[in-house]
C-alpha positions in Angstrom: 50.8 40.9 24.0 52.7 44.2 24.3 51.0 47.3 22.9 52.8 50.6 22.3 50.4 53.5 23.4 52.6 56.6 23.3 56.1 58.3 23.2 57.4 60.8 25.8 60.9 62.3 25.3 62.3 59.3 23.5 60.8 56.9 26.0 57.8 54.8 25.1 55.2 53.6 27.5 54.0 50.1 27.1 50.9 48.3 28.3 50.4 44.6 28.6 47.1 43.4 27.0 45.9 39.9 27.7 44.3 38.2 24.8 42.2 35.2 25.6 41.6 32.6 22.8 38.0 32.1 21.7 36.1 30.0 24.2 34.9 26.6 23.0 31.2 25.9 22.8 29.7 25.0 26.1 28.9 21.4 26.7 25.7 22.3 28.6 22.7 20.9 26.8 19.3 22.5 26.7 16.3 20.3 27.5 12.6 20.7 27.4 11.0 22.3 30.5 7.6 22.8 32.1 6.2 26.2 32.7 2.7 25.3 34.1 2.1 24.8 37.8 2.3 21.2 39.2 -1.0 19.4 38.7 -0.7 17.9 42.2 0.6 20.6 44.5 0.4 23.7 42.4 4.1 24.5 42.8 6.3 25.9 40.0 9.5 24.7 41.5 10.6 22.4 38.6 13.9 20.5 38.6 15.4 19.0 35.4 17.6 15.9 35.5 19.6 15.9 32.2 21.0 12.4 32.8 17.6 10.9 33.2 15.8 13.2 30.8 13.1 14.0 33.4 11.5 17.1 34.8 10.2 16.7 38.4 8.4 18.9 40.9 10.8 20.1 43.6 8.0 20.1 46.2 6.1 16.8 45.8 8.4 14.9 43.4 5.8 14.5 40.7 7.4 13.5 37.3 5.9 15.8 34.8 8.0 15.0 31.7 10.1 12.0 30.9 12.2 10.8 27.9 12.9 14.4 27.0 14.6 15.2 23.7 18.0 16.8 24.0 18.5 19.3 21.2 22.0 20.3 22.3 25.3 19.4 20.6 26.7 16.0 21.5 30.4 16.8 22.3 32.4 13.7 22.2 36.1 13.2 22.8 37.7 9.9 22.2 41.3 10.9 22.9 41.0 11.9 26.6 42.2 15.4 25.8 40.8 18.9 26.1 39.6 19.1 22.5 35.9 18.4 22.2 35.5 19.1 18.5 33.6 16.7 16.3 35.3 16.0 12.9 35.2 13.2 10.5 32.6 10.5 9.8 31.7 7.9 12.4 33.3 4.5 12.4 31.8 1.7 10.2 32.4 -1.9 10.9 31.7 -2.8 7.3 35.0 -1.3 6.3 38.2 -3.2 7.0 39.8 -0.3 8.8 36.5 0.9 10.2 36.9 4.1 8.2 39.7 5.5 10.4 42.4 5.6 7.7 42.7 8.1 4.9 43.1 7.1 1.3 44.5 8.7 -1.9 41.7 8.6 -4.4 42.7 7.8 -8.0 40.2 10.4 -9.3 42.1 13.2 -7.5 45.5 12.4 -9.0 44.7 12.1 -12.7 46.8 14.2 -14.9 45.7 17.9 -15.3 43.9 18.1 -11.9 45.1 20.5 -9.1 47.8 21.9 -11.5 49.8 18.7 -11.5 51.9 17.6 -14.4 51.9 14.1 -15.8 55.1 13.3 -13.9 53.7 14.5 -10.6 50.5 12.5 -11.2 52.7 9.4 -11.8 54.6 10.0 -8.6 51.3 10.3 -6.7 50.0 7.1 -8.2 53.1 5.3 -7.0 52.5 6.7 -3.5 48.9 5.5 -3.7 50.0 1.9 -4.4 52.4 2.1 -1.5 49.7 3.5 0.8 47.3 0.7 -0.1 49.9 -2.0 0.4 50.9 -0.6 3.8 47.4 -0.8 5.1 47.0 -4.5 4.3 50.4 -5.7 5.2 49.2 -8.4 7.7 47.0 -11.3 6.8 44.1 -10.2 9.1 43.8 -6.9 7.4 43.8 -8.5 3.9 41.2 -11.0 5.1 38.9 -8.3 6.4 39.4 -6.1 3.4 38.4 -8.9 1.0 35.5 -10.0 3.1 34.0 -6.6 3.5 34.2 -6.1 -0.2 32.4 -9.4 -0.8 29.6 -8.4 1.7 29.2 -5.0 0.1 29.3 -6.1 -3.6 27.4 -9.4 -3.4 25.3 -9.2 -0.2 22.5 -7.0 -1.6 21.5 -6.0 1.9 20.2 -2.7 3.3 23.0 -0.6 5.0 21.9 -1.5 8.5 21.8 -5.2 7.8 25.1 -5.0 6.0 26.6 -3.6 9.2 25.3 -6.6 11.0 26.7 -9.0 8.5 30.1 -7.3 8.8 29.9 -7.6 12.6 29.1 -11.3 12.3 32.1 -11.8 10.0 34.4 -10.0 12.5 33.1 -12.3 15.3 33.7 -15.3 13.0 37.4 -14.2 12.6 37.8 -13.8 16.3 36.3 -17.3 16.9 38.6 -18.9 14.3 35.8 -20.0 12.0 37.6 -18.5 8.9 40.7 -20.7 9.4 40.6 -23.4 6.7 37.6 -22.0 5.0 37.2 -19.7 2.0 36.6 -16.0 2.7 33.8 -16.0 0.1 32.0 -18.9 1.8 32.1 -17.4 5.3 31.0 -14.0 4.0 28.1 -15.6 2.2 27.1 -17.4 5.4 27.3 -14.2 7.4 25.1 -12.5 4.9 22.5 -15.2 5.0 22.5 -15.4 8.9 22.2 -11.6 9.1 19.2 -11.6 6.7 17.6 -14.4 8.6 17.9 -12.6 11.9 16.4 -9.5 10.4 13.4 -11.5 9.0 14.4 -10.7 5.4 13.4 -13.6 3.1 16.5 -14.9 1.5 17.0 -18.4 0.2 20.3 -20.2 0.4 20.2 -20.7 -3.3 19.9 -17.0 -3.9 22.8 -16.2 -1.7 25.0 -18.9 -3.3 24.2 -17.5 -6.8 25.0 -13.9 -5.7 28.4 -15.1 -4.4 29.2 -17.1 -7.5 28.9 -20.4 -5.7 27.2 -22.3 -8.5 28.4 -25.9 -8.0 26.7 -28.4 -5.8 29.8 -28.9 -3.7 30.0 -25.2 -3.0 26.4 -25.0 -2.0 26.7 -27.9 0.4 29.8 -26.3 2.0 27.8 -23.0 2.3 25.0 -24.8 4.2 27.5 -26.4 6.6 29.2 -23.0 7.1 25.8 -21.4 7.8 25.0 -24.0 10.5 28.5 -23.5 12.0 28.2 -19.7 12.1 24.7 -19.8 13.5 25.6 -22.3 16.2 28.9 -20.5 17.2 27.5 -17.0 17.2 24.2 -17.8 18.8 21.9 -16.9 15.8 19.0 -19.2 16.6 16.2 -17.6 14.6 14.3 -20.2 12.6 12.9 -19.0 9.2 9.1 -19.6 8.8 6.9 -19.6 5.7 5.2 -16.4 6.6 8.5 -14.5 6.0 8.3 -15.5 2.3 4.7 -14.8 1.6 5.0 -11.1 0.8 8.1 -11.6 -1.5 6.6 -14.5 -3.4 3.3 -12.6 -3.6 5.0 -9.7 -5.2 7.1 -11.9 -7.5 4.0 -13.6 -8.8 2.2 -10.3 -9.4 -0.9 -11.4 -7.5 -3.7 -9.0 -6.3 -3.2 -7.4 -2.9 -6.4 -8.8 -1.5 -5.0 -12.4 -2.1 -2.3 -11.9 0.5 -4.9 -11.7 3.3 -6.5 -14.9 2.1 -3.0 -16.6 2.2 -2.3 -15.4 5.7 -5.7 -16.7 6.9 -5.0 -20.0 5.2 -1.7 -20.4 7.0 -3.3 -19.5 10.3 -5.6 -22.6 9.9 -2.8 -25.1 9.2 0.3 -23.7 10.8 0.0 -25.9 13.9 0.0 -29.2 11.9 3.0 -31.5 12.6 3.1 -32.6 9.0 5.0 -29.4 8.2 7.9 -30.5 10.3 11.1 -30.8 8.2 9.5 -29.1 5.1 11.2 -26.3 3.3 9.7 -22.9 4.4 9.8 -21.4 0.9 8.1 -24.5 -0.4 5.3 -24.2 2.1 4.9 -20.5 1.2 4.7 -21.5 -2.5 2.0 -24.1 -2.0 -0.1 -21.7 0.1 0.1 -19.0 -2.7 -0.7 -21.6 -5.3 -3.7 -23.0 -3.5 -5.1 -19.5 -2.9 -4.5 -18.4 -6.5 -6.4 -21.4 -7.8 -9.4 -20.3 -5.8 -9.2 -16.7 -7.1 -9.6 -14.8 -10.3 -5.8 -14.7 -10.8 -4.6 -18.3 -11.0 -0.9 -19.1 -11.4 0.6 -22.2 -12.9 2.7 -24.7 -11.0 5.7 -23.7 -13.1 5.4 -20.1 -12.1 5.1 -20.9 -8.4 8.0 -23.3 -8.5 10.2 -20.8 -10.3 9.6 -18.3 -7.6 9.8 -20.6 -4.5 12.7 -22.7 -5.8 11.1 -26.1 -5.5 10.2 -28.7 -8.1 6.7 -29.4 -9.4 6.8 -32.9 -7.9 7.5 -31.3 -4.4 4.7 -28.7 -5.0 2.2 -31.4 -5.8 3.2 -33.4 -2.8 2.8 -30.4 -0.5 -0.5 -29.6 -2.1 -1.9 -33.0 -1.3 -0.9 -32.6 2.4 -2.5 -29.1 2.4 -5.8 -30.4 1.0 -5.8 -33.3 3.5 -5.4 -30.8 6.4 -8.2 -28.6 5.1 -10.5 -31.6 4.8 -9.9 -32.4 8.5 -10.9 -29.0 9.6 
């Protein structure tokens, strides 16, 4: 920059002033430190290793602090450039574009907003349609967009488990499991497998109902798809009756103290081979029914069957087996 500092007989003197841009924030991160002397050698020569998160004595090597919390800014650069600024939301795999694309919101282009006339708003709505179509031009993008919407609207999962279900669906697409199958069916299977891996009690019938798969043919196809997804993606967790106890206990409105009795009852009979091949939700239902009949808050067979999703005939058969096991104890 050239700055004019004075005039002498028609001639001006000029001085060059260097202006440096504002420095970016330092990437150095502060960590917790130790100020007391070393408990082993008495030295105060402490050395901090930011990569390991440890503070060690420089004399004897004693590790005084480990797993330190880093309160500094986490400067991240994904473009291999000099800019270390952090802008925008993090990527999300439950969005078809992982949240990297921008979108024109319909609420922002309604007539009267931002000083736009009705004609300008109409032009922007046309641009919005073109923008949406350009993002889902290939079949893979349309597939992911529809599947992620299914998982979000019909899955009924917590945000973290919803991310896992979306990740399972993306792996299913890469493995070719979606080819020849409905997007709704594979999405429902991924939701069920993600809930099962997270120990969230979710019956196949509930998932099928949430995804509008009411017919018997659709439910059988869903069960086959669940087995295929679990086998291909390595999701081998087996659901047990204990995962349904809390949910069914809450649905039946039983006293809190009864849940402990049910768990103690299951601990007595869980090693019996007679339970092999039985429905886990049915076993949980018969345990709650048996415990409620021996308490001050009995529940009818109809109430238990409605919650556990089994018939009264099945409940009575399981009850006979349970009584037989308890008599042998």
